MARTORDO-59498 format. One line per 2 residues: their letters; for each residue x, y, z of C-alpha. Coordinates in Angstrom, 3 decimals, always signed. Each point is the difference from the previous one (the first is absolute). Example, Ala and Ser with C-alpha at 12.3 -4.5 7.8 and 13.67 -1.06 7.14 Angstrom:
residues 2
AS) +12.300 -4.500 +7.800 | +1.370 +3.440 -0.660
***
This chain:
residues 551
MS) -3.273 -98.812 +137.165 | +0.020 +3.420 +1.858
AK) -3.216 +1.599 +0.889 | -1.151 +3.154 -1.834
IL) -1.303 +3.242 +1.415 | -1.805 +2.654 -1.770
IV) +0.789 +3.397 +1.553 | -2.650 +2.561 -0.848
DD) +0.973 +3.823 +1.076 | -0.108 +3.009 -1.965
VA) +3.519 +1.240 +1.698 | +2.943 -2.003 -1.476
VN) +2.000 +0.706 +3.280 | -2.811 -1.668 +2.029
RM) +0.266 -3.106 -2.431 | +3.827 +0.010 +0.204
TI) -0.111 +0.041 +3.800 | -2.324 -2.873 +0.180
ML) +2.220 -1.987 -2.532 | +3.202 +0.739 +2.065
AL) -1.681 -1.200 +3.304 | -0.892 -3.308 -1.700
KE) +3.155 -0.404 -2.105 | +1.722 -2.590 +2.110
EG) -3.111 -2.425 -0.236 | +0.676 -0.639 -3.909
YT) -3.634 +1.085 -1.167 | -0.667 +1.130 -3.550
FV) -1.466 +3.681 -0.136 | -2.517 +1.150 -2.365
EA) -0.864 +3.652 +0.141 | -3.214 +2.177 -0.828
KD) -0.496 +3.720 +0.704 | -3.669 +0.043 +0.094
GK) -3.074 -2.403 +0.609 | -0.710 -0.286 -3.661
EA) +3.444 -1.023 -0.972 | -0.091 -2.568 +3.040
IE) -3.105 -2.004 -1.300 | +1.861 -0.046 -3.341
KA) +3.482 -1.421 +1.688 | -2.233 -2.287 +2.036
LS) -1.574 -1.589 -2.834 | +3.354 -0.065 -2.003
DT) +2.348 -1.048 +2.796 | -2.146 -1.822 +2.494
PD) +1.798 +0.989 +3.162 | -0.029 -1.933 +3.185
II) -1.083 +3.267 +2.007 | -0.841 +3.534 -0.673
LM) +1.316 +2.794 +2.217 | -2.376 +2.814 -0.868
DA) +0.064 +3.776 +0.814 | -3.264 +1.629 +0.996
IM) +0.205 +3.452 -1.567 | +1.053 +0.196 -3.771
PE) -1.105 +2.166 -2.728 | -2.143 -1.384 -2.768
MD) -1.187 -3.097 +1.835 | +0.636 -0.547 +3.829
GF) +0.827 -3.063 +2.018 | -3.653 -0.419 +1.204
EA) -1.593 -0.021 -3.557 | +2.946 -2.279 -1.398
TR) -0.689 -2.448 +2.690 | -3.616 -0.043 -0.647
EI) +0.634 -0.717 -3.707 | +2.618 -2.595 +0.583
RK) -2.495 -1.997 +2.317 | -2.367 -0.209 -3.076
ID) +2.351 -1.660 -2.370 | +0.130 -3.887 +0.411
QI) +3.704 -0.370 -0.841 | +1.416 +2.388 +2.476
QR) -2.909 +0.485 +2.627 | +1.819 -2.391 +2.641
IP) +3.437 +1.853 -0.043 | +0.517 +1.542 +3.732
IL) +0.162 +3.672 -0.079 | +1.817 +1.851 +2.778
MI) -0.825 +3.913 +0.116 | +2.988 +2.091 +0.832
TS) -1.397 +3.144 +1.254 | +0.487 +2.713 +2.632
LE) -3.813 +0.303 +0.328 | -1.049 -0.524 +3.633
SK) -3.818 +0.483 +0.143 | -2.298 -2.824 +0.637
ED) -2.272 +1.014 -2.955 | +2.937 -0.472 -2.324
KI) +0.880 -3.302 +1.247 | -3.539 -1.275 -0.267
KA) -0.208 +1.466 -3.390 | +3.155 -1.885 -0.968
LE) -1.204 -3.330 +1.314 | -3.196 +0.362 -1.797
AG) +1.821 +0.462 -3.166 | +1.921 -3.337 +0.708
VN) +3.119 +1.044 +1.571 | +1.635 -2.751 +2.175
DF) +2.211 +1.936 +2.243 | +1.727 +3.271 +0.879
IN) +3.511 +1.089 +0.122 | +0.922 +3.591 +1.049
KS) +2.091 +2.130 -2.106 | +2.602 +0.410 +2.624
FD) +0.014 -3.794 +0.225 | +2.402 -2.060 +2.097
KL) +2.202 -2.167 -2.220 | -0.558 -3.328 +1.860
EL) -3.586 +0.741 +0.114 | -0.016 +0.358 -3.799
KA) +1.918 -3.170 -0.486 | -1.972 -2.010 +2.160
RC) -3.376 +1.274 -1.476 | +1.325 -0.572 -3.422
KS) +1.031 -3.753 +0.803 | -3.337 -0.753 +1.614
YI) -2.201 +1.159 -2.885 | +2.401 -1.377 -2.626
ET) -0.722 -3.516 +1.577 | -3.690 +0.855 -0.247
AR) +0.436 +0.982 -3.463 | +1.689 -3.157 -0.791
LN) -3.004 -2.165 +1.388 | -2.137 +2.315 -2.126
KR) +1.887 -0.756 -3.040 | -0.342 -3.809 +0.598
YI) -3.666 +0.511 +0.210 | -0.239 +2.103 -2.974
LA) +2.097 -2.552 -2.011 | -2.385 -2.634 +1.125
SI) -3.162 +1.872 -0.609 | +1.069 +1.497 -3.461
NA) +0.124 -1.998 -3.153 | +3.721 -0.097 -1.272
TS) -0.947 +0.217 -3.613 | -2.447 +2.923 -0.084
GY) +0.523 +1.992 +3.145 | -3.800 -0.238 +0.933
PN) -1.184 -1.486 +3.138 | -0.472 -3.716 +0.016
KL) -2.212 -2.693 +1.707 | +1.617 +0.553 +3.413
AL) -0.682 +3.723 -0.054 | -3.779 -0.849 -0.999
IK) -0.303 -2.320 +2.772 | +1.318 +2.478 +2.427
DL) -2.225 +2.984 -1.440 | -3.093 -2.333 +0.443
HQ) +0.978 -0.976 +3.522 | +0.512 +3.625 +1.075
QE) -3.472 +0.688 -1.235 | +0.866 +3.716 -1.168
IK) -2.891 -0.211 -2.415 | -3.476 -0.457 +1.746
KP) -1.642 -1.961 -2.812 | +2.581 -1.483 -2.469
GL) -0.531 -1.564 -3.342 | +2.652 -1.990 -1.829
FL) +0.398 -0.529 -3.756 | +2.429 -2.677 -1.124
VY) +1.236 +0.175 -3.456 | +1.528 -3.165 -1.566
MD) +1.916 +0.041 -3.082 | -1.110 -3.178 -1.949
NY) +2.923 -0.520 -2.385 | +2.942 +1.101 +2.274
TL) +1.609 -3.340 +0.353 | -0.434 -0.585 -3.827
NE) +1.605 +3.409 -0.679 | +2.886 -1.062 +2.560
SF) +0.580 -3.442 -1.663 | +0.199 +1.650 -3.507
FG) +1.951 +3.325 +0.792 | +1.839 -0.873 +3.319
SN) -0.406 +1.524 +3.480 | +1.876 +3.225 -0.982
IT) -2.191 +1.218 -2.534 | -3.250 -1.048 +1.794
EK) +1.212 +2.030 +3.245 | +0.114 +2.752 -2.332
LD) -3.517 -0.860 -1.147 | -1.049 -0.038 +3.641
KI) +1.277 +3.504 +0.635 | -1.626 +1.414 -3.437
FL) -3.440 -1.777 +1.000 | +0.330 +1.442 +3.578
GA) +0.409 +3.532 -1.626 | -3.092 -0.421 -1.994
LK) -1.858 -1.540 +3.060 | +0.903 +2.920 +2.179
QF) -1.360 +2.464 -2.571 | -3.175 -1.858 -0.548
SA) -0.603 -0.221 +3.632 | +0.330 +3.568 +0.542
LL) -3.835 -0.128 -0.855 | -0.568 -1.573 +3.460
PD) -0.248 +2.193 +3.227 | +2.487 -0.825 +2.926
HK) +1.865 -2.916 -1.375 | +3.443 -1.646 +0.295
LY) +1.555 -2.211 -2.600 | +2.071 -3.147 +0.919
HL) +2.134 -2.072 -1.977 | -0.642 -3.640 +1.679
AN) +2.063 -2.129 -2.292 | +1.144 -0.356 -3.652
GE) -3.139 +0.741 -2.062 | -2.159 +0.364 +3.131
YA) -1.332 +3.516 +1.341 | -2.369 +1.196 +2.646
IL) -1.829 +3.471 +0.545 | -1.204 +0.793 +3.360
VE) -2.964 +2.452 -0.016 | -2.325 +1.716 +2.460
TD) -3.491 -1.318 -0.695 | -2.166 +2.763 +1.554
NF) -2.556 +1.046 -2.542 | +1.689 -2.579 -2.441
ET) -3.053 -1.407 -1.838 | +0.046 -3.527 -1.588
RR) -0.620 +1.237 -3.533 | +2.984 +2.122 +0.306
IE) +2.398 -2.772 +1.262 | -1.254 -2.200 -2.987
AF) +0.446 +2.911 -2.578 | +3.668 +0.544 +1.417
CA) +0.698 -3.827 -0.520 | -1.436 +0.051 -3.511
NL) +1.460 +3.278 -1.117 | +3.385 -1.092 +1.357
IE) -0.123 -3.542 -1.835 | -1.163 +1.575 -3.358
HV) +2.809 +2.633 +0.412 | +2.612 -2.483 +0.492
KK) -1.380 -2.061 -3.020 | +0.431 +3.013 -2.185
SR) +3.274 +1.062 +1.242 | +3.387 -0.958 -1.251
FS) +2.746 -0.250 +2.437 | +3.458 +0.586 -1.611
YD) +3.628 -0.284 +1.272 | +2.965 +0.412 -2.239
IY) -0.817 -2.075 -3.303 | -2.729 -2.150 +2.052
EF) -3.624 +0.517 -0.180 | -2.484 -1.740 +2.364
YV) -3.653 -0.554 -0.089 | -1.449 -0.585 +3.610
NI) -3.137 -1.610 +1.277 | -0.968 +0.361 +3.634
TM) -2.326 -1.683 +2.647 | -1.418 +2.006 +2.818
SY) -1.686 -0.376 +3.495 | -1.661 +2.271 +2.501
AD) -0.755 -0.632 +3.589 | -1.159 +2.586 +2.834
TA) -0.282 -2.612 +2.848 | +1.712 +0.522 +3.503
AE) +3.380 +1.505 -0.212 | +1.510 -3.190 +1.671
TL) -1.024 -2.211 -2.603 | -0.294 +2.376 -2.946
YE) +3.198 -1.164 -1.915 | -0.768 -3.731 +0.503
DA) -3.652 +0.539 -1.231 | +1.009 +1.987 -3.013
HA) +2.518 -2.671 -0.854 | -2.623 -2.629 +0.358
IL) -2.280 +1.692 -2.288 | +2.772 +0.694 -2.688
GV) +0.658 -3.915 +0.198 | -3.692 -0.558 -0.885
AL) +0.329 +2.687 -2.775 | +2.877 -1.785 -1.553
NE) -1.511 -3.596 +0.350 | -3.150 +1.199 -1.526
KK) +1.744 +2.109 -2.659 | -1.738 +3.122 +0.815
EY) +1.545 +3.428 -0.467 | -1.036 +1.236 +3.429
LL) -2.090 -0.973 +3.096 | -1.226 +2.149 +3.017
SD) -0.420 -1.536 +3.613 | -3.718 +0.761 -0.074
GL) -0.995 -3.025 +2.184 | +2.505 -2.305 -1.732
IH) +2.457 -0.040 +3.111 | -2.980 -1.385 +2.108
KL) -0.560 -2.769 -2.462 | +3.696 -0.783 -0.305
KQ) +0.514 -0.166 +3.513 | -3.242 -2.371 +0.308
NI) +1.674 -2.308 -2.658 | +3.251 +0.146 +2.050
EE) -1.770 -1.014 +3.154 | -1.803 -2.828 -1.953
NL) +3.178 -1.278 -1.741 | +1.701 -0.205 +3.537
KI) -2.829 -1.968 +1.323 | -0.058 -2.373 -3.084
LK) +4.056 -0.359 +0.482 | -0.702 -1.070 +3.591
VI) -2.600 -2.597 -0.930 | +2.252 -1.451 -2.751
KE) +3.118 +0.012 +2.453 | -2.087 -1.992 +2.497
AL) -1.231 -2.383 -2.769 | +3.411 -0.670 -1.094
KD) +1.048 -0.620 +3.545 | -2.688 -2.400 +0.872
DK) +0.166 -1.757 -3.553 | -3.536 +1.480 -0.895
II) +1.035 +0.599 -3.709 | -1.481 -2.836 -2.010
PF) -0.330 -0.880 -3.811 | -3.341 -0.845 -1.289
FQ) -0.053 -1.817 -3.454 | -2.246 +0.883 -3.011
PI) -0.339 -2.818 -2.408 | +1.023 +0.533 -3.711
YN) -1.865 -2.235 -2.466 | +1.706 -1.513 -2.884
NK) -2.427 +0.548 -2.909 | +1.167 -2.813 -2.010
TG) +0.283 -2.777 +2.287 | -2.684 +0.860 +2.601
EI) +2.291 -0.113 +2.837 | +1.081 +2.035 +2.972
KR) +3.699 -0.400 +0.722 | +1.083 +3.657 +0.330
YE) -0.676 +2.582 +2.570 | +0.624 +3.541 +0.731
AL) +1.124 +0.756 +3.529 | -1.612 +3.031 +1.529
VR) +0.752 +1.806 +3.249 | -2.664 -0.491 +2.763
MY) +0.391 +0.927 +3.703 | -1.533 -1.110 +3.269
DE) -1.347 +2.628 +2.263 | -0.027 -0.095 +3.755
NY) -2.784 -2.402 +0.084 | +1.473 -2.323 -2.711
DV) -2.534 +1.152 -2.563 | +1.433 +0.425 -3.497
VF) +0.411 +3.454 -1.259 | +0.702 +1.087 -3.680
PQ) +2.673 +2.443 -0.195 | -1.284 +3.056 -1.841
PY) +2.486 +1.637 -2.579 | +0.655 +2.869 +2.431
FL) +1.086 -2.832 +2.439 | +2.734 -0.909 -2.265
EA) +0.944 +3.139 -1.077 | +0.474 +0.948 +3.748
AK) +2.082 -3.012 +0.300 | +2.233 +0.885 -2.817
KG) +0.501 +3.535 +1.388 | +0.717 -1.385 +3.534
KL) +2.844 -2.327 -1.528 | -2.050 -3.146 +1.224
YP) -1.212 -1.284 -3.463 | +3.130 -2.123 -0.608
YI) -0.784 -1.772 +3.303 | -3.288 -0.967 -1.338
TK) +1.358 -1.071 -3.192 | +2.707 -2.296 +1.631
LL) -2.675 -1.402 +2.418 | -2.341 -0.836 -2.901
IE) +2.771 -1.634 -1.983 | +0.942 -2.202 +2.830
KV) -3.443 -1.084 +0.315 | -0.642 -0.639 -3.801
VK) +2.892 -2.161 -0.266 | -1.093 -2.301 +2.945
KI) -3.379 -0.019 -1.797 | +1.418 -1.103 -3.540
RE) +2.116 -2.552 +1.816 | -3.143 -1.473 +1.800
YD) -2.428 +0.202 -2.927 | +1.943 -0.434 -2.994
CE) -1.382 +3.338 -1.803 | +0.884 +2.901 -1.775
IS) -0.366 +3.212 +2.218 | +0.859 +3.650 -1.072
VN) +1.042 +2.687 +2.176 | -0.324 +3.564 -0.701
LS) +3.287 +2.056 -0.198 | +0.443 +3.612 -0.468
SL) +2.982 +1.853 -1.595 | +0.522 +1.277 +3.728
DI) +0.676 -3.432 +0.928 | +2.452 -0.663 -2.725
ED) +1.731 +3.229 +0.257 | +0.689 -0.442 +3.942
PI) +3.430 -1.779 +0.191 | -0.922 -1.913 +3.287
MR) -3.371 -1.104 -1.295 | +1.771 -1.039 -3.558
EF) +2.597 -2.015 +2.271 | -3.025 -1.756 +1.757
LL) -1.776 -0.991 -3.194 | +3.309 -1.299 -1.504
EA) +0.689 -2.104 +3.184 | -3.700 -1.217 +0.023
ME) +0.521 -1.236 -3.468 | +3.379 -1.420 +0.773
QN) -1.120 -1.796 +3.093 | -3.288 -1.507 -1.597
RD) +1.163 -1.188 -3.466 | -2.208 -2.836 +0.316
VT) -3.142 +2.033 -0.364 | +0.960 +3.247 -1.783
DK) -1.271 -1.695 -3.227 | -3.643 +0.482 +1.398
LI) +0.640 +3.749 +1.493 | -1.242 +2.796 -1.949
FE) +1.220 +3.656 +0.317 | -2.697 +2.303 -0.953
LL) +1.331 +3.585 -0.877 | -1.976 +3.117 -0.110
ED) +0.116 +1.106 -3.804 | -1.166 +3.769 +0.747
KE) +2.913 +1.125 +2.105 | +2.857 +1.665 -1.801
TD) +2.966 -1.014 +1.959 | +3.198 +2.029 +0.264
SY) +2.091 -3.079 +0.153 | -0.938 -1.839 -3.256
EI) +3.271 -2.009 -0.265 | -0.297 -1.017 +3.452
VK) -3.511 -1.299 -0.460 | +0.887 -1.722 -3.370
NF) +3.042 -1.745 +1.540 | -2.026 -1.153 +2.927
IE) -2.606 -1.471 -2.601 | +2.887 -1.895 -1.902
TA) +1.090 -1.373 +3.415 | -3.221 -1.193 +1.208
KS) -0.698 -1.612 -3.513 | +3.236 -1.906 +0.401
YG) -1.345 -1.630 +3.191 | -3.255 -0.951 -2.037
VK) -2.228 +2.710 +1.630 | -2.752 +0.996 -2.343
IA) -0.309 +3.883 -0.678 | -3.507 +1.519 -0.241
ID) -0.769 +3.559 -1.013 | -3.034 +1.187 +2.012
DF) -2.655 +2.500 -1.305 | +1.414 +0.095 -3.453
GS) -2.084 +2.495 -2.125 | -0.376 +2.484 +2.725
GF) +1.430 +3.521 -0.871 | +2.414 -0.075 -2.496
SN) +1.476 -3.554 -0.319 | +3.519 -0.109 -1.107
FI) -0.023 -3.024 -2.579 | +3.654 +0.582 -0.568
RI) +0.926 -0.498 +3.618 | -2.363 -2.863 +0.165
IE) +2.112 -1.601 -2.720 | +3.138 +0.543 +1.819
FQ) -1.269 -1.498 +3.168 | -1.418 -2.958 -1.865
PD) -2.556 -0.859 +2.306 | -1.740 -3.638 +0.204
II) -3.334 +1.481 +0.711 | -1.836 +3.174 -0.735
KL) -2.800 +0.910 +2.325 | -2.614 +2.395 -1.703
DG) -1.022 +3.003 +1.936 | -3.439 -0.482 +1.955
SL) -1.638 +3.071 -1.675 | +0.301 -1.635 -3.235
IM) -1.675 -3.217 +1.153 | -2.784 +1.589 +1.943
DI) -1.206 +2.013 -3.044 | +0.755 -2.416 -2.688
AT) -3.755 -1.165 -0.454 | -1.109 +3.725 -0.653
SP) +3.129 +1.542 -1.673 | +1.066 -0.875 -3.303
AC) +3.287 +2.020 +0.597 | +0.684 -2.188 +3.031
RQ) -0.440 -3.168 -1.717 | +2.113 +1.129 -3.142
TV) +2.687 +0.988 +2.527 | -0.016 -3.486 +1.908
ET) +0.211 -1.522 -3.551 | +2.825 +2.002 -0.903
IK) +1.916 -0.973 +3.284 | -0.824 -3.594 -0.580
VF) +1.703 +0.038 -3.644 | +2.895 +1.869 +1.539
AD) +0.290 -2.520 +2.976 | +0.090 -2.967 -2.612
KI) +2.706 +1.556 -2.060 | +2.281 +0.268 +3.151
GA) -1.197 -3.448 +1.386 | -1.563 +1.505 +3.116
KT) -3.197 -1.634 +1.438 | -2.893 +2.412 +0.781
VA) -2.131 +0.293 +3.254 | -3.388 +2.035 +0.060
EY) -0.672 +1.462 +3.426 | -3.181 +1.151 +1.218
VS) -1.996 -2.786 -1.553 | -3.143 +0.533 +1.951
NR) -2.786 -1.601 -2.058 | -0.795 -2.667 -2.792
EI) -0.206 +2.539 -2.834 | +3.500 +1.349 +0.760
FD) +1.253 -3.596 +0.390 | -1.492 -0.963 -3.447
II) +1.578 +3.022 -1.685 | +3.553 -0.548 +1.172
NE) -0.331 -3.341 -0.949 | -0.897 +0.879 -3.459
IG) +2.839 +2.263 -0.438 | +2.277 -2.869 +1.321
ID) +1.218 +1.393 +3.391 | +1.808 -2.946 +1.694
YS) -1.077 +0.659 +3.512 | -2.805 +1.484 +2.069
QG) +0.042 +1.687 +3.426 | -2.731 +1.648 +1.902
YY) -3.320 -0.307 +2.153 | -1.560 -2.362 -2.735
IG) +2.853 -2.340 +0.674 | +0.638 +0.327 +3.519
RA) +0.933 +2.606 +2.754 | +3.018 +0.303 +1.794
EL) +0.182 -2.773 +2.882 | +2.193 -1.220 +2.818
QL) -0.168 -3.362 -1.376 | +0.566 -0.892 -3.717
VK) -3.081 -0.304 -2.011 | +0.178 -2.988 -2.278
EP) -3.300 +0.629 -2.019 | -1.629 +3.115 -1.290
LT) -2.968 +1.353 +1.789 | -2.381 -0.379 -2.679
ND) -1.106 -3.142 -1.516 | -0.469 +1.407 -3.557
TE) +3.554 +0.541 -1.022 | +0.951 -2.310 -2.755
VL) +3.200 -0.704 -1.395 | +0.192 +1.483 -3.635
V) +2.140 -1.729 -2.479
***
């Protein structure tokens, strides 16, 4: 594609002379007779370079250059001033306006060609940068442009709003990408209009449904930041965004950070993540970043400890006994993760410990190790042992393959293996989980649903999973002696379990009173400190002497 040159001169003969001098180069020419028209042509035709006369009526070359340098889309176009002005002051004035170079009006043809070629190459490099730093859909500066602006630190005290369209993906799947791209542009127009309330700001289009507003924070009070977020969110809620026959209702989530420029985007993005996870409409940095970074440091330390424990075989199962209320025997256990520290003292992983393992992609390794050790224990002691599995385990193809191989290779003990599934997590891969359960049951593995009764229990899904065991949520059992509602709920679950042929287990049985109540209701098994704590070795008898078989 040939280069495009915008020639700006109020004298037609001068424009023609330049075009004739460059005719052999195969350039495309655009003409303008004054500075005002030059700006219009620069915006409409996006030339590679501009040859600008200095003295023109209405708007001269100096003012036109200054205006061009203010406009994002065209500010990087090289401008060569063609002038007969020789004074040092005039040249300084031109350079300060943003002129790149000078060509004398009585130019040498070869010099003109050489200068144009040189600056056209510069222009093409600039265009590559502009294409990389401009969102192709909307024409607004993108994430690359934002990072560049932050690194150049043109704003002394920057603050950054991030705006996230909550239902963009849903709209895209329903209306298609072409329509939602139109929504993006319409929303950006509204965002531009609303953000005009902010002083010294710049709007960015980071990605589909994601936007940023960079502001100067001098004299920018916290209450004003909060007010802007709250007002924008409310404005968007009340607005209808229409294109053609389509109408969109939009909700947004926002974050704001005013930390160091080098980390400002990352900090605002981290805060946005917290806002989305906690389902808050907006969040401000306000000490949150320090807390997040502390959490990251703590998680990294935990991950290091877990990696070393896996490497040194310090991840171990402890076994909590499960008491058969009908026979008075203990022949079933739940395997719980424990770990040796550097002194080989046993430590109990807190919930945040396992959460860190999940986020750090180490959780499957812990589960694998646990299952391998549980299978050995079953074979050695001829007892039933349950292992906790999350939907995360089952949805992971590698982990799922390991579980299937483990069942295939240990068919002789799979009838004593129990997979205990968390009931309260809504899985995105329901069919995968259901198919896995069917396969596991074909090997003789029993399926238990853990914490049933917590949150909003999905009875229909439980029926489809056809579990062998239902473990009642601990909060129901802990309060069963004092709360009629808890007791009634447990009784209802017991009736439901009997209807589908599932055994029931009461967890958190901590005293005789609770033990008696669950036996009155007819719960099949008891688990808790009243029966026994989790130990490295299998507990054969309950801790207390007053547990009696209730028939």
